[in-house]
Each structure stands twice: as structure tokens, then as C-alpha cells.
C-alpha positions in Angstrom: 30.1 -10.4 -84.8 29.2 -13.6 -86.6 31.0 -14.8 -89.7 27.6 -16.2 -90.8 25.8 -12.8 -91.0 27.2 -9.7 -92.8 26.7 -6.6 -90.7 25.6 -4.3 -93.5 24.6 -4.3 -97.2 27.2 -4.9 -99.9 28.8 -8.2 -98.9 28.2 -11.5 -100.6 27.9 -14.3 -98.1 31.3 -15.8 -99.2 33.1 -12.4 -98.8 32.1 -11.6 -95.3 33.8 -14.4 -93.3 37.1 -13.8 -95.1 36.8 -10.0 -94.5 36.1 -10.6 -90.8 39.0 -13.0 -90.4 41.4 -10.5 -92.0 40.2 -7.8 -89.5 40.9 -10.2 -86.6 44.4 -10.9 -88.1 45.0 -7.2 -88.4 44.1 -6.6 -84.8 46.4 -9.4 -83.6 49.3 -8.2 -85.8 48.9 -4.3 -85.9 46.3 -3.5 -83.2 48.7 -1.9 -80.8 50.6 0.0 -83.5 47.4 1.2 -85.2 46.1 2.6 -81.8 49.5 4.4 -81.3 49.3 5.9 -84.8 45.8 7.2 -84.1 43.6 4.8 -86.2 40.0 4.9 -84.9 37.3 2.3 -85.2 35.6 4.3 -87.9 38.8 4.8 -89.9 39.5 1.0 -89.8 36.0 -0.6 -89.7 33.7 2.2 -90.9 30.9 1.7 -93.4 28.4 4.2 -94.8 25.6 4.6 -92.2 22.8 3.7 -94.5 24.4 2.1 -97.6 27.0 -0.2 -96.0 30.0 -1.0 -98.2 28.1 0.0 -101.3 29.2 3.6 -100.7 33.0 3.0 -100.6 33.8 6.6 -100.0 32.8 6.2 -96.4 34.5 2.8 -95.9 37.4 2.3 -93.5 40.6 0.6 -94.4 39.7 -3.0 -93.5 36.1 -3.4 -94.7 36.3 -4.0 -98.4 36.5 -7.6 -99.5 39.0 -6.9 -102.2 41.8 -6.3 -99.8 44.4 -8.9 -98.8 46.6 -9.3 -95.8 47.9 -6.1 -94.3 51.6 -5.7 -94.8 52.3 -2.4 -93.2 50.6 0.7 -91.7 51.4 4.4 -91.2 49.4 7.1 -89.6 47.5 7.7 -93.0 47.9 4.4 -95.0 47.2 0.7 -94.7 49.2 -1.3 -97.2 48.0 -4.6 -98.5 51.0 -5.2 -100.7 49.1 -5.0 -104.0 47.0 -2.0 -103.0 47.0 0.7 -100.3 44.1 2.4 -98.5 44.9 6.1 -98.2 42.7 8.6 -96.4 41.6 11.5 -98.5 40.9 15.0 -97.3 37.2 15.5 -96.7 36.5 11.8 -96.9 33.2 11.0 -95.0 33.5 9.0 -91.8 31.5 5.8 -91.6 30.1 4.0 -88.6 31.9 0.9 -87.3 30.4 -2.4 -88.5 29.0 -3.2 -85.1 27.1 0.1 -85.0 25.5 -0.1 -88.5 21.8 -0.1 -88.4 21.4 1.2 -84.9 
């Protein structure tokens, strides 16, 4: 994935490189732990299949540009310090960034 080209609708050009860098940092720091806790690609990197991040209800924990650095994870939450991504019952599953538009 290129930091120069957002993978789906909803990102401003200045937001996408920072969001991608935070995702890489997350994988370096929490990747093994996230896998052990059962986090999937869609739960972390999912976006709505046709609307991208415009439909936040289908977004994974790491895709929104408003998040900061991840501070902690559990099996159901990703904490950014100032906010927390929590999965909700019945939440739609998105497709991972790299599969959007296929």
C-alpha cells in the first residue's frame, strides 16, 4: 500500500499517510498480541465495501484518521488513550483496505 494513494473513499490526502504509519506502528508493537487475542484483518483494517471510511459503522479499529497511537488492546477493544474502539454486537464487517474495490 502506498502512502501517496488512499485505498478507499473518505480520506483526505494528508490523513492517509499518517493513518497508514499508525497501522504499521501497531503491527510492530501489538501484532503478535492482536493475533493471539483473535483480531482479524477486517476487525483491524476493515472499511465499508462500497463507501470506504465514509460508513464508519463498518470500519475496523485502525482505519479512522482521528485515532492516535494505540496504548493497549484487549480481545474486544483497542485503546488510543483519549478514545477507545469497541466492537458492538451486530456491527457490520468491512473488507480490509487492500481488498477494497476488488
